[in-house]
TORDO-902320 format. One record per atom (N, C-alpha, C): residue number from 1; residue in one letter; x negated, z, y negated. Coordinates in Angstrom, 3 decimals, padded with zeros to 6 digits. Atoms other than C-alpha are relative to their C-alpha. Last residue first. Layout:
REM TORDO-902320
- i;aa;u;w;v
- NUM;A;X;Z;Y $
...
REM end
This chain:
REM TORDO-902320
- i;aa;u;w;v
- 71;X;-000.906;001.008;-000.574 $
- 71;X;-016.850;002.400;024.372 $
- 71;X;-000.725;-001.270;000.308 $
- 70;X;-000.368;-000.349;-001.378 $
- 70;X;-019.110;005.408;023.921 $
- 70;X;000.909;-001.039;000.653 $
- 69;X;001.064;000.373;-000.941 $
- 69;X;-020.819;003.937;020.820 $
- 69;X;000.324;000.304;001.465 $
- 68;X;000.104;-001.121;-000.930 $
- 68;X;-017.543;004.108;018.858 $
- 68;X;-001.018;-000.379;001.058 $
- 67;X;001.057;000.104;-001.003 $
- 67;X;-017.535;001.914;015.779 $
- 67;X;-000.036;001.248;000.840 $
- 66;X;000.407;-001.333;-000.422 $
- 66;X;-014.329;001.572;013.824 $
- 66;X;-001.008;-000.156;001.113 $
- 65;X;-000.112;-000.200;-001.441 $
- 65;X;-014.191;-001.894;012.284 $
- 65;X;-000.494;001.401;000.318 $
- 64;X;001.217;000.088;-000.807 $
- 64;X;-013.883;-001.623;008.531 $
- 64;X;000.326;000.216;001.470 $
- 63;X;-000.359;-000.050;-001.411 $
- 63;X;-011.130;-002.213;005.976 $
- 63;X;-001.273;-000.232;000.817 $
- 62;X;001.147;000.337;-000.838 $
- 62;X;-011.721;-001.414;002.300 $
- 62;X;000.415;000.199;001.454 $
- 61;X;-000.179;-000.260;-001.428 $
- 61;X;-008.797;-001.507;-000.131 $
- 61;X;-001.242;-000.452;000.750 $
- 60;X;001.014;000.680;-000.801 $
- 60;X;-009.266;-001.192;-003.901 $
- 60;X;000.201;000.411;001.459 $
- 59;X;000.992;-000.822;-000.667 $
- 59;X;-006.177;-000.222;-005.869 $
- 59;X;-000.941;-000.868;000.818 $
- 58;X;001.206;000.787;-000.277 $
- 58;X;-003.609;-001.489;-008.341 $
- 58;X;-000.967;000.930;000.709 $
- 57;X;001.255;-000.724;-000.197 $
- 57;X;-000.149;000.041;-008.330 $
- 57;X;-001.103;-001.018;000.266 $
- 56;X;001.064;000.687;-000.718 $
- 56;X;003.293;-001.065;-009.436 $
- 56;X;-001.203;000.900;000.189 $
- 55;X;000.013;-000.252;-001.447 $
- 55;X;006.560;000.582;-010.408 $
- 55;X;-001.028;-000.800;000.788 $
- 54;X;-000.967;000.816;-000.734 $
- 54;X;007.108;-000.844;-013.901 $
- 54;X;-000.248;-000.006;001.503 $
- 53;X;-001.349;-000.081;000.516 $
- 53;X;004.041;000.623;-015.565 $
- 53;X;000.879;-000.947;000.811 $
- 52;X;-000.326;000.814;001.162 $
- 52;X;000.999;000.686;-013.406 $
- 52;X;001.434;000.250;-000.437 $
- 51;X;-001.426;000.312;-000.006 $
- 51;X;-000.437;003.262;-011.069 $
- 51;X;000.337;-000.710;-001.297 $
- 50;X;-000.537;-000.031;001.361 $
- 50;X;-004.200;003.049;-010.856 $
- 50;X;001.464;-000.414;000.084 $
- 49;X;-001.449;000.188;000.134 $
- 49;X;-005.838;003.862;-007.529 $
- 49;X;000.403;000.160;-001.465 $
- 48;X;-000.278;000.524;001.337 $
- 48;X;-009.610;003.393;-007.536 $
- 48;X;001.491;-000.295;-000.209 $
- 47;X;000.598;-000.694;001.140 $
- 47;X;-009.975;003.955;-003.825 $
- 47;X;000.447;-000.656;-001.297 $
- 46;X;-000.546;000.467;001.271 $
- 46;X;-008.279;003.130;-000.534 $
- 46;X;-000.636;000.813;-001.114 $
- 45;X;000.148;-000.969;001.088 $
- 45;X;-009.976;003.458;002.818 $
- 45;X;000.474;-000.652;-001.293 $
- 44;X;-000.263;000.489;001.345 $
- 44;X;-008.971;001.719;006.020 $
- 44;X;-000.265;001.125;-000.997 $
- 43;X;-000.355;-001.076;000.929 $
- 43;X;-010.100;002.132;009.589 $
- 43;X;000.135;-000.609;-001.387 $
- 42;X;000.498;000.106;001.367 $
- 42;X;-010.057;-000.481;012.308 $
- 42;X;000.388;001.239;-000.779 $
- 41;X;-000.298;-001.131;000.871 $
- 41;X;-009.686;-000.298;016.083 $
- 41;X;-000.674;-000.173;-001.355 $
- 40;X;001.135;-000.929;000.067 $
- 40;X;-009.680;-003.701;017.760 $
- 40;X;000.406;001.149;-000.923 $
- 39;X;000.268;-000.476;-001.352 $
- 39;X;-006.813;-005.973;018.834 $
- 39;X;-001.233;000.883;000.099 $
- 38;X;001.316;000.456;-000.439 $
- 38;X;-006.801;-007.968;015.602 $
- 38;X;-000.303;000.404;001.442 $
- 37;X;000.144;001.446;000.176 $
- 37;X;-003.125;-007.742;014.668 $
- 37;X;-001.288;-000.529;000.620 $
- 36;X;-000.947;000.678;-000.889 $
- 36;X;-002.588;-004.260;016.104 $
- 36;X;-000.150;-001.516;-000.075 $
- 35;X;000.448;-000.221;-001.381 $
- 35;X;-005.736;-002.926;014.435 $
- 35;X;000.903;-000.708;000.998 $
- 34;X;001.165;000.858;-000.215 $
- 34;X;-004.724;-004.491;011.103 $
- 34;X;-000.496;000.128;001.438 $
- 33;X;-000.457;001.394;-000.019 $
- 33;X;-001.273;-002.893;011.283 $
- 33;X;-001.160;-000.944;000.284 $
- 32;X;-000.797;000.224;-001.209 $
- 32;X;-002.647;000.531;012.242 $
- 32;X;000.425;-001.458;000.118 $
- 31;X;000.928;000.039;-001.140 $
- 31;X;-005.362;000.470;009.561 $
- 31;X;000.757;-000.299;001.296 $
- 30;X;000.720;001.276;000.078 $
- 30;X;-002.765;-000.407;006.895 $
- 30;X;-000.940;-000.144;001.185 $
- 29;X;-000.943;001.078;-000.291 $
- 29;X;-000.529;002.467;007.995 $
- 29;X;-000.673;-001.366;-000.024 $
- 28;X;-000.311;-000.014;-001.430 $
- 28;X;-003.364;004.988;008.158 $
- 28;X;000.926;-001.148;000.391 $
- 27;X;001.214;000.360;-000.745 $
- 27;X;-004.644;004.072;004.696 $
- 27;X;000.282;-000.096;001.496 $
- 26;X;000.239;001.431;000.200 $
- 26;X;-001.138;004.129;003.173 $
- 26;X;-001.204;-000.467;000.815 $
- 25;X;-001.067;000.687;-000.737 $
- 25;X;-000.442;007.549;004.700 $
- 25;X;-000.153;-001.506;-000.129 $
- 24;X;000.369;-000.035;-001.423 $
- 24;X;-003.840;008.803;003.467 $
- 24;X;001.065;-000.678;000.869 $
- 23;X;001.004;001.034;-000.233 $
- 23;X;-002.984;007.638;-000.062 $
- 23;X;-000.389;-000.025;001.480 $
- 22;X;001.376;-000.484;-000.024 $
- 22;X;000.155;009.759;-000.051 $
- 22;X;-000.952;-001.153;000.331 $
- 21;X;000.605;000.312;-001.301 $
- 21;X;003.367;008.026;-001.049 $
- 21;X;-001.447;000.467;-000.018 $
- 20;X;-000.427;-001.001;-000.976 $
- 20;X;005.187;009.747;-003.943 $
- 20;X;-000.586;-000.252;001.393 $
- 19;X;000.729;-001.249;000.225 $
- 19;X;003.251;007.809;-006.590 $
- 19;X;000.349;001.054;001.039 $
- 18;X;001.256;000.093;-000.719 $
- 18;X;004.614;004.573;-005.129 $
- 18;X;-000.823;001.277;-000.146 $
- 17;X;-000.124;-000.697;-001.279 $
- 17;X;008.047;005.651;-006.319 $
- 17;X;-001.276;-000.082;000.826 $
- 16;X;000.880;000.636;-000.971 $
- 16;X;007.160;004.637;-009.884 $
- 16;X;-000.003;000.788;001.310 $
- 15;X;000.230;-001.040;-001.008 $
- 15;X;010.171;005.848;-011.871 $
- 15;X;-000.809;-000.616;001.135 $
- 14;X;000.941;-000.978;000.537 $
- 14;X;009.836;003.474;-014.851 $
- 14;X;-000.281;001.145;000.964 $
- 13;X;001.325;000.596;000.144 $
- 13;X;011.412;000.556;-013.037 $
- 13;X;-001.038;001.025;-000.443 $
- 12;X;000.527;000.226;-001.347 $
- 12;X;014.382;002.645;-011.899 $
- 12;X;-001.413;-000.575;-000.066 $
- 11;X;000.325;-001.315;-000.573 $
- 11;X;014.981;003.908;-015.428 $
- 11;X;-000.627;-000.148;001.385 $
- 10;X;001.293;-000.425;000.540 $
- 10;X;014.786;000.343;-016.750 $
- 10;X;-000.411;001.352;000.573 $
- 9;X;-000.050;-001.460;-000.003 $
- 9;X;017.619;-000.845;-014.504 $
- 9;X;-001.375;000.519;-000.422 $
- 8;X;001.239;-000.618;-000.492 $
- 8;X;017.688;-004.514;-015.468 $
- 8;X;000.129;001.510;-000.135 $
- 7;X;000.623;-000.949;000.922 $
- 7;X;021.191;-005.916;-015.828 $
- 7;X;-001.235;000.618;000.651 $
- 6;X;-000.036;-001.354;-000.520 $
- 6;X;021.963;-008.895;-013.632 $
- 6;X;-000.739;000.920;-000.968 $
- 5;X;001.250;-000.711;000.188 $
- 5;X;022.723;-012.132;-015.393 $
- 5;X;000.177;001.427;000.477 $
- 4;X;-000.201;-001.397;000.358 $
- 4;X;025.578;-014.127;-013.960 $
- 4;X;-001.356;000.679;-000.112 $
- 3;X;001.255;-000.753;-000.044 $
- 3;X;025.238;-017.908;-014.057 $
- 3;X;000.259;001.432;-000.467 $
- 2;X;000.957;000.316;001.063 $
- 2;X;028.775;-019.137;-013.551 $
- 2;X;-001.247;000.850;000.173 $
- 1;X;000.150;-000.992;001.041 $
- 1;X;030.571;-018.772;-010.268 $
- 1;X;-001.040;-000.453;-001.014 $
REM end
């Protein structure tokens, strides 16, 4: 087949679905993945969220070891 160009769905790009995900859900999901990879409990905090044009997002992620003095 010849080079076929795919049409860009501008409406889809402009509907930033990331806005529908809660920040706490992202924080919990990232903390879970990191904790599973490292084998220790970690927490995650996200700040300075800026949604960008064309379905993107810029944000600051902080990951810290959860400290529990009873363990």
